[in-house]
C-alpha positions in Angstrom: 0.0 0.0 0.0 2.8 2.4 0.9 4.5 1.8 -2.5 1.2 2.4 -4.1 0.8 5.8 -2.4 4.4 6.7 -3.5 3.4 6.0 -7.1 0.2 8.1 -6.6 2.4 11.0 -5.2 4.6 10.8 -8.3 1.6 10.9 -10.6 0.2 13.9 -8.7 3.5 15.7 -8.7 3.8 15.2 -12.5 0.3 16.4 -13.1 1.0 19.4 -10.8 4.1 20.3 -12.8 2.1 20.0 -16.0 -0.7 22.2 -14.7 1.5 24.8 -13.2 3.2 25.2 -16.6 -0.1 25.7 -18.2 -1.0 28.5 -15.7 2.1 30.5 -16.9 0.1 31.4 -20.0 -1.4 34.3 -18.2 -0.1 36.7 -20.9 -2.8 35.3 -23.2 -5.4 37.2 -21.1 -3.7 40.6 -21.5 -5.8 43.2 -23.2 -4.3 44.4 -26.5 -5.6 47.6 -28.2 -6.6 47.0 -31.8 -8.4 49.4 -34.1 -10.5 46.8 -36.0 -13.8 45.9 -34.2 -13.6 42.3 -35.7 -10.1 41.9 -34.3 -11.4 43.2 -30.9 -14.1 40.7 -30.9 -11.7 37.8 -31.8 -9.3 38.9 -29.1 -12.1 39.1 -26.5 -13.2 35.5 -27.4 -9.6 34.2 -27.2 -9.1 36.0 -23.9 -12.4 34.5 -22.5 -11.2 31.0 -23.6 -7.8 31.6 -22.0 -9.5 32.7 -18.7 -11.6 29.6 -18.7 -8.6 27.4 -19.2 -6.7 29.2 -16.5 -9.6 28.7 -14.1 -9.8 25.0 -14.9 -6.1 24.5 -14.4 -6.1 26.5 -11.2 -9.0 24.3 -9.9 -7.1 21.2 -10.8 -4.0 22.4 -9.0 -6.1 22.9 -5.9 -7.5 19.4 -6.1 -4.0 17.9 -6.7 -2.7 19.8 -3.6 -5.7 18.5 -1.6 -5.0 15.0 -2.7 -1.3 15.3 -1.6 -2.4 16.7 1.8 -4.9 13.7 2.2 -2.0 11.3 1.5 0.1 13.0 4.2 -2.8 12.9 6.7 -3.8 9.4 5.9 -7.2 10.2 4.5 -6.5 9.7 0.8 -9.0 7.5 -0.9 -11.9 8.4 1.4 -14.8 10.4 0.1 -15.0 13.9 1.6 -18.9 13.7 1.6 -19.9 10.3 2.7 -16.5 9.2 4.2 -16.8 5.8 2.3 -13.7 4.5 0.4 -13.4 5.8 -3.2 -13.1 2.9 -5.6 -9.5 2.0 -6.7 -10.6 2.2 -10.3 -11.7 5.8 -9.9 -8.6 6.7 -8.0 -6.5 5.2 -10.8 -8.4 7.2 -13.4 -8.5 10.4 -11.3 -5.9 10.3 -8.5 -7.0 13.7 -7.2 -10.7 12.5 -6.8 -12.3 14.0 -3.7 -15.5 12.1 -3.8 -16.8 8.6 -4.6 -18.6 8.4 -7.9 -22.1 8.7 -6.3 -21.3 11.8 -4.3 -19.5 13.3 -7.3 -22.6 12.7 -9.4 -24.7 14.5 -6.7 -22.3 17.4 -6.6 -22.3 17.7 -10.4 -26.1 17.6 -10.5 -26.3 20.2 -7.7 -23.8 22.4 -9.4 -25.6 22.2 -12.7 -28.9 23.1 -11.0 -27.2 26.1 -9.2 -25.8 27.4 -12.5 -29.2 27.1 -14.1 -30.8 28.9 -11.2 -28.3 31.7 -11.5 -28.9 32.0 -15.2 -32.7 31.9 -14.7 -32.5 34.6 -12.0 -30.3 36.8 -14.1 -32.6 36.6 -17.0 -35.6 37.3 -14.8 -33.9 40.4 -13.4 -32.7 41.6 -16.8 -36.3 41.6 -18.2 
């Protein structure tokens, strides 16, 4: 088991290094002044995509750090919601998984509903 955790640590460190390198692309969100409105629109779209990618990589880094902390504290592989063991297949596929598959599905469903609620409220307030 200890050698397995060492292997997981190596995988997490490798993924952390990869994700940290991706966050260095912050220059891609810098605003550049252009005269052409079409170029401005294109740059705004590219900047929005870069921001979304940066957000995604930053969230992944947080999850990886959390997994490394759980390894150190001896709670790695235990769901943060229900405190049941996370399946080894899930941990092999996603070593930074925080929840078992059932709790993750609930969290994803709740998150989708929250986003939809926000959009609905925004649209109602805009009208």
